[in-house]
N, C-alpha and C positions, 0 to 999 in steps of 0.2 A: 765316272771312273769304272773300268771294267773289272771283272772278277780277278783277273791275273794281277792287275795293278794293286787292287786292294790287298791281295795276299802278300804281295811284295812289301807293301807298307807295314802290314801286320808283322811280318817277319823282321823287318828292320827294327821296329819298336821293341819286339820281344827279345831279339838278339842283343840289341843295345842294352836293354835292362839287365839281361843275364850277364852281359859282358862287364857291366859296372859292378854287380855283386861279386862276380868271380874275381875281379881285380882287387876288391877289398880283402878277400880271404886268401889270396895267393901272392907269391912274390911277383914283381913286375915282369921278370924274365919268363915265368911260367904263364902269365896271363897273355903274353904275346906269342905263345908257341903255335897257336892256330890263327892265321890271319882272319880278321873279322869278315872281310868280303868273301873269303873262301868258304866260311861257314854258311853265309847267305847263299852262295852259289850251290853248295851241296844240298841245302834245304830245298831250294827251287828245283834242283835236279830230281830229288826224290818225289816232288809233287807232280812234275810234268813229264817225266821220262816214260810213263806207262801209256804210250799212245794207244788210243782205242781200247783202253783198259786191258791190253794184252799182257799177261803175266809172263815173267821170265821163265817160270817153270813149265808153262805151256809150250813155249818155243823149244826148250830143251827136250821135253818129252817127244814132241813132234819130230825133232831131228835125231832122236835116239842118243842124245848126249846128256847123261845124267850124272856122271862121275867127274864133275868139274869143281874146282875150288870157287869160293865166293867171288874172287876177283875175275876168274875166267868166265863165270856166269854173267857177270856184269858186262864184261868185254864182248861176250857172245851176243847179248841182247843189243848192245849199242851198234855192233857191226851189222847185225841182221836188220834191225829196224831202220838204220841209216840208208838202206837200199830200197826202201819202199817207193821213193820217188824216181828210181831208175828202172822201173818195171819194164819199160819198152826196150831196154838194152839187155834184159835178162830173161827173155822169152824161152821157155822150155820147148825144144823141138826134137822129136825122136819118133820111132814107129808108133808110139802110143799117144803122141801129142803132135798132131798134124796141122800144118798151116793150110788155110783155104786157097783155092786157085787164084782168087783175086787179091791175095795179100800183097801189099805194096809198102816197103819200108819208107820212112820219112827222110827228108833232107839229104837225098842222095847227091853225091858229087863224083866227078870222073877225073882221072889223071892220065896223061899220055907221056910216058917216058921210054927211052930206048930199052928194049928187052922185055917190056911189059906187054900184057895183052892189049889189043887194039882199043878196048874200052874197059879199062879197069875201074870199077865203080864200088864205092862203099858209102855208108852214111858218113856225114861230115866229120863228126868227132872221131870216128874210127879211122878215117883217112888221115886226119891231122896227126893222130898218134902213130899211125903206120909210117908216115913220112919222117917223123922225129926218130922213130926206132930204126929205120933204115939208115939214117944219117949217123946214129950212134954206132951201129954195127960197122959202117964204113970206116969210122975212126979206129975201130979195132981190127981193120983189115979184112972184114967179112962182107961179102956181097949178098944182100937179101933181095930176091926177085919174086914178087907176087905173080904166080902163073895162072891163078884162078881166083876171082873175087865174087861179086854179086852174080847170081843166076836167076833168071825168071823161072816161074813154075813151068812154063812151056818148054824152055830150054832143058831144064832138069828132066822133064818127062821124056824128051827125045834122047837125052844122054842115057837114061835108064833103059829105054827100049833097045838102043844100040848095044848096050852092055849085055842085055839078055840074049840078043841074037848072036853076039860074039862068043857067048859061053853056053850055047846049046839050050837056051831057055831057062838057065839057072843064074840067079844074080851072083856076082863075084863077091859081094859084101862091101866093096869099096865105093860103090855108087848107090846113093840113096834114091828111094822113090821120090817123085815129085810131091812136095808138101812136107817131106821128112828131112830135108836137107837144110843145114845151117846157112848154106850159101844164099837161100831165099831172104835171109834177114838183112843182108847188106853189111854184115859185120865179120864174116869169115874169110880167111885167106889161106890158100895153098901156096907154100913157099918152095921155089927152086926145083922141086921134083915130086913125083907121085909114085916113086919106086921104093918098096920096103927095104931094099938092099942099101939105100942111100941114107939110112937113119943117122949115120955118124959123119956125114959131110959137114964142113965147118959151119955152114949156115944153120943147120938144124941143131948142132951142138950149142951154138951161140944162143939160139932161140930158147932152148931148154933152160939156159942159165939166166937169161935177161928179159924174155918176153913179158913176164909179169910186171916188170917195172913200168911198162907202157900200157898196162891194162889188157894184154893179150894172154890167152890161156890155151894150152894144148887140149883139144876137145876129146880125142880118142887115145888114151894112154895104153901102155902095154900091159898085158896080163889077162888071164881068163876071167877073173872077177870083173874087171873093168869092161871087157867085151860083152859079158853077159848083162851088165848093168846098163850100158848105153846102146847096145845092139850093133856095134860096129867094130871091126878089127883095128889094131894099132895103126894110126896114121901119124907118123912123126912130122909130117909137113903141114898138118891142118890145125890152124889156130883161129880162135874166135876172140874178138874184142868184147870183154865183159865189164870193163872199167877197173881201175886200180882198187877201188873199195871192195868189189866182188872178189878180185884175186886175193885180197887180204883175208876175207872171210873163208875162202876156199882153202888157202894155205894154213890158216890158223886152226881151223876146226874140221875140215873135211879131207885132210891128207892130200891136198893138191888136186882133188878130183872135181873137175868142172861139173859133170853130170849130177853127182850127188848134191853139189851146192845149188845148182839150178832147180833140182827137184825139191829140195828143202824149201827154197824161196817160193816156188810155185805152190807147193802143198800147204806150207805153214805160215807164210807171210802175206803173199799177194792174194790168196784165195780164202783167207780167214775173215769171217765177218766180225765186226765189233761186238763186244759183249753189251748186253742191255743194262 
């Protein structure tokens, strides 16, 4: 019998004993106010929730979130640590966190549909959610068209160089250097347009309201603070698939800011060593 099984049995006997004594001293209705197996579940939760001995207060301090209620703290820890096994979907990419030239995303798949790029590629789970999202938008009378998806390091390098030449040797801000683009990950999509003046076309309005339901998040939001944080100007058309769980963490604790969420996960969850 392993340690966990032994602890479960000990808890069962201890709680059973306490349940009997409680029932003798209280009214039957009061004795049943907390379901027996719920008590066991809560006890087990308190024993095993601290993965790698990582404390809730450490996560809060690392995220800069200290003024939370007890229930919010618990929710924050559960949402944060539940993403540990989705690390490959939540890679931080920006001018300070650069992908190597030989980076290759896993499980890539391609789709060929009218109006799409000749070779629209995404990682399989992202593509599945994209197709579901496009169908949902269509039911609402909105046409979502992915105009740019996965890009290789080499393609992005050529794109950046052409952009430099077009702007007299100065980057426009909308085109990332090779290695710094989310498009390398196989999870980012530009929808319908790449013009700032189109931010309120039906497709982009619909995405702002519904993309999170399918695990997609706006990568570069509007505002000077956001631009300084992530290094890029507002792109109303650029969304990245980060999973629904990560969108929930982003919206519940980081004000809907994808970059702050990914940076927190990178600094405080994925790259934190277990305590001895």
